[in-house]
N, C-alpha and C positions, 0 to 999 in steps of 0.2 A: 457496665460490662467491658467498655473499651479499655479501662485501666487494668483489667485482668489479662488482656491479650499480650502474649509474649511475641515480640517482633523478631523473627528469625534473621533479619538483615542487619541487626545491631552491629555497629562498627566501633572503632576506637573512641570516637566522641561519645557514643552512647554508653560505652563501658565507663568512661571517666564520669559522665553525668550520673550514672547509677551509683558510683562510689561516693560522689559528692552530695547526692540526694537532690540535685537540681536537674530535673528531667525535661527534655524537649517535649512539647505536646506531640502526641502520637501522629497527628495529622499535619505536622510540619514536615515537608518532604525535602530531603536531600537526594541527590541523584542516586546514591547507593541504595535508597529505598525503592525507587523506580526500577533500578537495575535488578535488585534482588527479587522483586515481584514479577518482572517481565523477562529480562534477558537471562538471568541466572536460573529462573524457573522454566526456561526453554519455551517461552510464550511469545517472544519478540517476532513481529512480522516484518521488521526492517523497513518501515515506512519513512522514517526520518523525522517524524513529528516532534520528537523530543529535542532533536538538534535544532530544528527550525524555531522552536518555541523558546529556547534558552536566551534570555536577554543579555547575559554576560558573555555569550559565545564561549562557554566553558566546555561544550561538547563537540565531539567530532566522530570520525569513523575509524575503527581499528582495522588491523590487517585481515581479520576474519569477516569483515563486513558488518560488525555490530556497532551501535552507538557506544562511545567511550568518553571518559572524563579527561579533558586536556589540561585543565587548570582548576583552581579552587572553585567548588560549587558554592553558590550564595544561599542555597536553601529556599529559593523563591517558590518552589512547587510547580513551576510551569511544565517541566518534563512530565510530571504525573498528570496534570490536568489535561494535557493535549494528547496523551497517548491513548489510542483506541483500545488497547488491552489493559488500561489502568484506570485513569480518572475520567475519561471521556465516555459517557454513555451514548454510543453511536446510534442506537435505535431511537433515542429521544431526539438527537440532532436531526435524524432523518424525518421524524414526525414534524418537527418545527419547520424544516425546509419545505416539506411537501405541503404544509398548511399555508404557505405563501403563494402557491400557484392554484390552478384549477383543481377540482376534485381529483385526487390521484386514482390511477387505475391499479390493478393488482401488481403492476410493475412500477408504481410510483408515478411521478410526473411524466407525461408522455404526450407529445404533440403530433408525432408521426413515426411510422416504422417502415423501413425499407430493407431490401436485400440489394447489394450492389457489388460491382467489381470494377476496378480501375481499367481504363483502356490501355494504359501504359504502365503497368505495375513495376516497381523496383524488383530486380532479380531475386532478392532475399525476402520479398514481401510474403506475409502469411495470408492465407485464404484469398480474399479479393483485393488485397492491397489498398484497402480504403483508408486506413489510418495514415499511411504515407502520403497518399494523394490529397487527403484533407489538410495535412500539415503543410505540404508544398503550396497549396492554394492560399492558406492563411499567410504564409511568408511572402508569396509573390504579390498578394493584395495589400501587403503592409498592415494587415490587421494585427499582427504581432511582429516583434523583431527578434524573437528567440523561441525555441521549443525545448523543453526538458524531455529528453529521450533516454532510452537505455541502449548503449552501444555494447558490442561484444568485447569481452575481456577474457579470452581463453575459452576452451570448450565448455558450453553450458553455463558460463558465468557472464554476468552483465555488469555494466558500470554506468552510472548516471552521468550525463553530459548535456551541455547546452548547444544545440544546433542552431546556426544562424543563417544558413543558406539551404535552398532546396537540395543541393548536392549532398550536404551533410545529413539532411533528413533521410535521403535515399540510402546513404551509406549505413544508417542505423536501422534500416528496415528489418523486419523479422521479429518473432516473439522471443523474449527471454523469460524463462520460467523460474528464475530466482529473483529476489528483490534487491533493489539497488539504492534504497534510501533517497529517492529523488527530492524529497522536501529539504534534505540537508544541503541542497545546492541552490536554494533560493538566493542566498547572499552572493554566491559566486556569480550568478546571472546578473545581479545588479552591479557587481564590481566590473564586469566587462561591458557595461553600458546598456543592458537590456531593460527597457522600461515597461514592456508589455510581453507577456509570455503565454504560450499554450503549454499545457502539461498533459502527457499521456500517463496514466497510472492505474493501479488496481483500486478497487472500491475503498480499501482501508486508507490508501494514500489520499484519495479525494476527500474522505471524511476528515482526516487530519488537516488538510488544507482549508476546508470549509470552516472548521472550528477556529483556525488561526485568523481567517479573514473576518469572522464575525466577533470573536471574543479576544483576539490578541490586542496588544497595545504597543505604542512606540514603533521602533524600527522593525519589530517582529511583524506587526500588522502591515506595515508598508511593504515589506518583502513579500508577504503572502498575496497582497493585492496586486502585485505585478502580474499574477496569473489571471488572465481575462477570459480564457477559454479552457475548459476541462474536458478531457476525453477519457472515459473509463473503459477498461477492458473486462469483459465477463470473466469471472474468476471463482472457481470452487476452492482452489488452494494454490499456493506457490511452493517452490522447492528451495532447499539449500543446494545451490549449484554444485558445490563440491561433493556433497553426499549423493546427488543424483548422478554425477559423472562416475563416481566410484561404483555405484550400483549398476550402471550400464556396462562398465568395464568388466565387472564380475559376471555379468550376464552374457559375456562373450562379444560385446560390440567393439569393433576396432575403432579407436578414436580418429584415425585417419579417414574413416568412411563417414564420419558424422558431420554432414554439411548443415542439416536443419532438423529440428525436432518439432513435432506437432502433437497436440492432444485433441482428438475429436471423437465424439460418441463414446467416451470412456476408454479410449484406446490411445496409448502412447506409441508414436511411430517415429523412427529415425530414418532420415532420407540421406542418400549419398550425393556425390558431386553431380550426377546426371538427373537428379530428382527421383531416383528409384528408391523404393522402400528396402532398407537393409535390416530393419528390426522392428517388430511390432508386438506389443504385449498389453494386457489390460492395465490401465493406469493405477488401479488399486494395488497392484503388486509393488508399486514404488511408494506406498504410503509412508514407509519409514524414512524416506528422503524428503518428505514434505515438512513445512514449518508447522509445528503443533499449534501455534496460535491461530492458524487459519481455521481450526475446528471451532473457534469461538466467534467467527464472523458470520453474520446473518445475511449480508448483502452480496448476492451473486452478480447482479446486473448493473451495479454502479449507480444507485438511485440518486446520488447527490451530484452527479456530473451534468454537464450541458449536453453531451452526446455519449452514448454507450455503444461499444462495438464488440462483436464476437462471432464465432462460427455457428453457435447453437441456433437452430431454427432455419438455417439456409443450406442449400446443397453445396457440395464441394466446389471450391473456386469462387464462392460468394461470401460476403460479410453481412451479418445482420446489423442493422443500424437503428438505434432508438434515439430520436431527437427529443430532448426533454424540455428545453427552455428556449426563450427567444434568442438568447446568445447562441445556443446550439443551432437554432434554425437559420440564423444569419450565416454562421460558419458553413453549414451544410449547403445552403443555396450558392455560396461562392465556389464550393468544390464540386457540386453535382455534375456540371458539364464535363468533367473529366472522367465520368464513370457511366457505366450501364446501370440504370437504377430501375427497380421494380418494386411495387408495393409488397409489404410483408404483412399478410393478413392473419396468418396463423402464428400466434405467440405462445401456444400451449406448451411447447417444449422449454421455452425460456421461463415461463411461469412455473413449470414443474421443478426446474433446478433452483429457482428462487425459493420455492417452498422447502426443498430439500436442505438448502443452506440454512434456512431459518430453523428447521427442526434440529439440525446438527448443532447449531449454536445454542439453542435452548438446552440441549442435552449436555453440552460440554461447559457452558458457563456455570460457574459455581454460585454466582450471584443471580438474583432474579433478572430475567429478560423483561424489561419494562419500558415500552415505547412512550408511556405517559409519565414516567418517573422524573426525578430531578436530573438535570443534565450532567451533573458532576458526581462521581463516585468517590467518597472519601477513602483515605488509606485504612482507617479503622473499619469501615464497611467492607473493604476488600479483605482485610485480615479475617474478619468474622466469617466471611463466606468461604475463603480459600484455605485457611489453616486446617491441617489434617487431611488434605487432599493431595493427589500427586502433582497438582499445579500450585502448591503453596509457595510463598516466597522462600528464597534460599539465602544463606549467608553469602555475601559478596566475597570474591577472592581478594587476597591482601593487596594486590596492585591497585584496586579501586580506591582504597583508603590510604595510599602511600603518602599523598600530600598532607593528610591530616596526621598520620603517624609521625611524620617528620616534624610538623608544626607543634604537635602536642608533646 
């Protein structure tokens, strides 16, 4: 069957190969294939896994915040294999990960659950300010010498950065609802001397990191293994920051009034300089500003992380905390004296959203959702599942094949 599949991402090399009669195997992946199936098909969640996985450092980030080709691709297939929207079957990775710990709960590996708020939260902190307090504690205890965070880069836009001091962590406090490709910055952290890192990210980002740590090789694996503590943020979907900003502007929000944005209980709220609510609407009204690839993610609570954080299940001003691993427990014990901490006994709402995410993923994935399946999804398997759907691979734009057009 696979030889009958027409690859929509065919570029200049494929056209030459067709004319010469010497074809590349369908499952040999060049970056333009990954891009055609993920970026050009509007499925990219901007985790940065493909950039981090590239052994030749041929990939970077373009001006729109998407992965892009910087120099000749070697066709190694790593960008495909480690992308959670392409070759990485994340539900299988989760099953393997959870099989290494105690019997998982409905929310995966779970050692303890709390609700907490920092005694001295950073001014821009979200909810209880727990993430910032936790990262400050790790840096001050020298458990890590750097933290990959998202800093503000214009209204509702974020930018990945490496914070090396508690002051830099506090300056980055607050949620960013767009994606910043944090995994693309693993090399940069090493280049400035960080040997051990904490990383705060969404579940898809943590999944890409875990895959690199377990199945990467060479300097790619070394870079990923610098991350020794992972903190996941509860996530139903992320947004394209520019689209979200435009949507808010068209809804009458004055950008000068936009100090902070929060999503709680299905409502998106914009806060002003004094903490007052200046705009509030159901978050579903902003669905067209979300990243479409998020619809294919089954993991709401960050099951592959050491600690998961979010506002679901706790009252306003508190953060829900799920401690998942011994690494997470050690990090939490170091930070807990900085916070008011109470047991979180009722996880029903977190479990409900976890189930909702899984149902949505099963509905939107065109391939089978298979937690017991093979860890890697081949390109031909992807084509067989996605061709003919609105999420099928697209032909890449000419600039992506410019190097090869010139060479050929």
